[in-house]
C-alpha positions as a printed NumPy array, in Angstrom:
array([[102.996,  96.898, 111.822],
       [102.966,  98.431, 108.358],
       [105.995,  98.111, 106.13 ],
       [108.05 , 101.177, 105.09 ],
       [106.672, 103.271, 102.251],
       [108.56 , 104.624,  99.243],
       [107.065, 108.008,  98.348],
       [106.768, 108.827,  94.653],
       [109.583, 111.246,  93.689],
       [108.521, 114.822,  93.056],
       [109.655, 114.751,  89.428],
       [107.109, 111.966,  88.776],
       [104.279, 114.25 ,  89.866],
       [105.373, 117.552,  88.326],
       [103.802, 119.581,  85.529],
       [106.181, 118.162,  82.905],
       [105.989, 114.786,  81.222],
       [107.912, 111.96 ,  82.858],
       [110.726, 110.875,  80.541],
       [110.577, 107.104,  80.103],
       [112.972, 104.875,  78.17 ],
       [111.85 , 101.348,  77.31 ],
       [114.74 ,  99.075,  76.313],
       [113.293,  96.131,  74.412],
       [109.993,  95.719,  72.548],
       [109.765,  91.919,  72.452],
       [108.144,  89.433,  74.844],
       [107.786,  91.741,  77.832],
       [108.293,  95.075,  76.084],
       [105.586,  94.736,  73.442],
       [102.988,  93.838,  76.083],
       [104.179,  96.473,  78.541],
       [103.907,  99.253,  75.958],
       [100.168,  98.803,  75.57 ],
       [ 99.871,  99.126,  79.349],
       [101.986, 102.294,  79.277],
       [ 99.604, 103.793,  76.727],
       [ 96.687, 103.194,  79.092],
       [ 98.72 , 104.439,  82.06 ],
       [ 99.491, 107.677,  80.213],
       [ 95.758, 108.226,  79.749],
       [ 95.13 , 107.537,  83.455],
       [ 97.873, 109.955,  84.533],
       [ 96.447, 112.738,  82.386],
       [ 92.946, 112.02 ,  83.708],
       [ 94.346, 112.903,  87.143],
       [ 95.674, 116.188,  85.711],
       [ 99.226, 114.938,  85.294],
       [101.357, 115.725,  82.245],
       [101.65 , 112.111,  81.082],
       [104.603, 110.177,  79.718],
       [107.272, 110.985,  77.146],
       [108.407, 107.556,  75.957],
       [111.304, 106.441,  73.752],
       [111.508, 102.754,  72.793],
       [114.801, 101.073,  71.855],
       [115.059,  97.731,  70.062],
       [117.362,  96.687,  67.184],
       [115.46 ,  93.48 ,  66.354],
       [112.951,  92.667,  63.639],
       [109.864,  90.494,  63.977],
       [110.264,  86.801,  63.131],
       [107.764,  83.952,  62.791],
       [108.828,  82.629,  66.214],
       [107.598,  85.881,  67.829],
       [103.995,  85.437,  66.693],
       [101.678,  84.257,  69.447],
       [104.042,  85.296,  72.257],
       [104.612,  88.938,  71.366],
       [102.173,  91.591,  70.147],
       [102.906,  91.161,  66.45 ],
       [101.073,  89.664,  63.494],
       [102.12 ,  87.86 ,  60.347],
       [102.285,  91.091,  58.335],
       [104.815,  92.525,  60.814],
       [107.48 ,  89.924,  59.995],
       [110.724,  91.558,  58.892],
       [109.969,  94.991,  60.351],
       [111.615,  96.596,  63.382],
       [109.849,  95.921,  66.687],
       [110.33 ,  99.375,  68.22 ],
       [109.025, 101.183,  65.14 ],
       [106.02 ,  98.88 ,  64.83 ],
       [104.999,  99.163,  68.477],
       [105.428, 102.929,  68.713],
       [103.499, 103.491,  65.488],
       [100.708, 101.279,  66.815],
       [100.564, 102.914,  70.272],
       [100.738, 106.437,  68.856],
       [ 97.852, 105.774,  66.495],
       [ 95.661, 104.056,  69.078],
       [ 96.221, 106.477,  71.965],
       [ 96.933, 109.67 ,  69.963],
       [100.475, 110.023,  71.307],
       [103.814, 111.148,  69.886],
       [106.214, 108.644,  71.416],
       [109.547, 107.946,  69.723],
       [111.124, 104.754,  68.36 ],
       [114.866, 104.088,  68.183],
       [115.604, 100.979,  66.049],
       [118.883, 100.24 ,  67.834],
       [120.12 ,  98.816,  71.118],
       [119.935, 101.045,  74.183],
       [123.354, 102.473,  75.104],
       [123.577, 104.045,  78.588],
       [126.637, 106.099,  77.681],
       [124.793, 107.967,  74.914],
       [121.262, 108.151,  76.34 ],
       [121.305, 109.134,  80.013],
       [118.454, 111.685,  80.163],
       [115.442, 109.882,  81.602],
       [113.382, 109.712,  84.777],
       [112.525, 106.023,  84.416],
       [114.297, 103.271,  82.497],
       [112.264, 100.12 ,  81.911],
       [114.479,  97.199,  80.972],
       [112.728,  94.533,  78.895],
       [115.893,  92.982,  77.467],
       [115.902,  89.442,  78.84 ],
       [119.663,  89.242,  79.143],
       [121.654,  88.987,  82.346],
       [124.634,  90.477,  80.55 ],
       [122.58 ,  93.582,  79.687],
       [121.419,  94.   ,  83.312],
       [124.909,  93.43 ,  84.677],
       [126.534,  95.907,  82.281],
       [123.856,  98.53 ,  82.941],
       [124.119,  98.191,  86.721],
       [127.909,  98.282,  86.615],
       [127.86 , 101.391,  84.405],
       [125.581, 103.311,  86.793],
       [126.676, 102.027,  90.214],
       [129.122, 104.873,  90.95 ],
       [127.091, 107.648,  89.291],
       [124.706, 109.96 ,  91.146],
       [121.144, 109.784,  89.833],
       [117.578, 110.163,  91.081],
       [116.313, 108.186,  88.077],
       [114.584, 104.841,  88.593],
       [115.183, 101.52 ,  86.831],
       [112.355,  99.01 ,  86.454],
       [113.705,  95.676,  85.248],
       [111.641,  92.757,  83.938],
       [113.147,  89.317,  83.41 ],
       [111.948,  85.77 ,  82.73 ],
       [113.068,  82.189,  83.008],
       [111.335,  79.137,  81.568],
       [108.473,  79.271,  84.073],
       [109.313,  82.192,  86.355],
       [109.974,  85.9  ,  86.266],
       [111.066,  88.815,  88.376],
       [110.311,  92.525,  88.455],
       [112.546,  94.939,  90.388],
       [112.197,  98.717,  90.726],
       [115.233, 100.542,  92.092],
       [117.361, 103.638,  91.749],
       [119.669, 103.212,  88.796],
       [122.719, 104.749,  90.478],
       [123.699, 106.333,  93.746],
       [120.659, 108.241,  94.967],
       [120.919, 111.995,  94.437],
       [119.777, 114.854,  96.636],
       [116.06 , 114.42 ,  95.826],
       [115.87 , 110.85 ,  97.16 ],
       [115.105, 110.269, 100.855],
       [115.156, 106.474, 100.443],
       [117.256, 104.607,  97.897],
       [115.654, 101.506,  96.407],
       [118.161,  98.764,  95.481],
       [118.029,  97.781,  91.816],
       [118.31 ,  94.35 ,  90.227],
       [122.113,  94.673,  89.975],
       [122.385,  95.546,  93.679],
       [120.322,  92.484,  94.609],
       [121.864,  89.898,  92.28 ],
       [125.271,  91.214,  91.151],
       [127.302,  88.657,  89.206],
       [124.476,  86.116,  89.523],
       [122.836,  88.015,  86.657],
       [125.377,  86.476,  84.281],
       [124.287,  82.917,  85.084],
       [121.89 ,  81.327,  82.627],
       [122.618,  83.498,  79.607],
       [123.99 ,  80.41 ,  77.837],
       [120.355,  79.253,  77.524],
       [119.281,  82.484,  75.842],
       [119.361,  81.275,  72.228],
       [116.931,  82.438,  69.549],
       [114.091,  80.067,  68.648],
       [113.403,  79.125,  65.047],
       [109.656,  78.631,  65.52 ],
       [106.82 ,  79.423,  67.905],
       [106.528,  75.724,  68.793],
       [110.193,  75.62 ,  69.819],
       [109.833,  78.856,  71.8  ],
       [106.854,  77.437,  73.699],
       [108.832,  74.31 ,  74.566],
       [111.492,  76.479,  76.167],
       [109.351,  79.072,  77.963],
       [105.799,  79.014,  79.285],
       [103.443,  81.152,  77.197],
       [101.975,  82.853,  80.293],
       [105.3  ,  84.018,  81.778],
       [105.401,  87.322,  79.894],
       [101.837,  88.559,  80.552],
       [102.01 ,  87.718,  84.274],
       [105.411,  89.396,  84.657],
       [104.162,  92.473,  82.804],
       [101.057,  92.635,  85.01 ],
       [103.289,  92.691,  88.101],
       [105.346,  95.509,  86.573],
       [102.256,  97.558,  85.699],
       [101.02 ,  97.134,  89.27 ],
       [104.224,  98.811,  90.474],
       [103.739, 101.662,  88.009],
       [100.148, 102.058,  89.204],
       [101.399, 102.662,  92.743],
       [104.252, 104.88 ,  91.613],
       [102.227, 107.167,  89.342],
       [ 98.664, 107.009,  90.672],
       [ 98.843, 106.077,  94.378],
       [101.648, 108.237,  95.72 ],
       [104.146, 105.484,  96.422],
       [104.875, 101.828,  97.127],
       [105.19 ,  99.35 ,  99.977],
       [106.908,  96.847,  97.683],
       [109.408,  97.518,  94.904],
       [109.288,  94.257,  93.008],
       [107.882,  90.765,  92.718],
       [108.986,  87.195,  92.101],
       [106.624,  85.299,  89.802],
       [106.206,  81.547,  89.36 ],
       [103.8  ,  79.835,  86.97 ],
       [103.374,  76.308,  88.354],
       [102.181,  76.496,  91.049],
       [101.121,  80.084,  90.444],
       [102.567,  82.532,  92.959],
       [103.522,  86.211,  93.075],
       [105.748,  87.133,  96.024],
       [106.294,  90.87 ,  96.645],
       [109.727,  92.349,  97.372],
       [108.92 ,  94.641, 100.281],
       [110.441,  98.069, 100.818],
       [112.621,  96.973, 103.749],
       [115.68 ,  99.11 , 104.604],
       [116.582,  96.838, 107.546],
       [116.784,  93.806, 105.273],
       [118.792,  95.761, 102.714],
       [121.2  ,  96.807, 105.461],
       [121.657,  93.181, 106.477],
       [122.569,  92.461, 102.848],
       [125.15 ,  95.251, 102.892],
       [123.167,  97.518, 100.567]])
């Protein structure tokens, strides 16, 4: 018996560009953005309009970021969002936008897809709480990491609007106040060596690959049978989160 199928929303396959916001251009965000550049090219090769991307990040590159994020020694001291957008625009001939500040949902609500790459439970919790009572057909793809694990969840950011036949639960729906646990460990590292002691080097690229696989299905395959994945490094495993309305109902979603 095949699992239920989430059909790609019509506004993701229209003749206008899909408006994408990426919040965070660090460990996950900097690696995801290169994939989005290639995805934009693939969408347009299938006669789609492509992506209109805005990247938010208030942080500057530090020495501890080198080796784990897509930055080099000459990038130190410069804003991550500006650097990544400049690089992607030049390489893929795009005109994406950079916003060197934190993403604020109350002032930037016009998007079709929000991709959260801010590895903070407080950020996820606040975002989910802000949107939970608001009607929206927009989707929220969230990427998060622990020391040797990660999760990717694609869901509707608010209450599903009139264009949505099936509402996907988002990371806030699934985890709620549990998102706030563990943020006390989220302290900046002073060096790459310290960062690698605290988090496996391969966590980010594997998590990003799982996220890009979801976007492949969403944009290029007409829909999805799973809306997320749980990733572990040792032993290596990637467990899909199936599109399963019966299970969601049992959870009270």
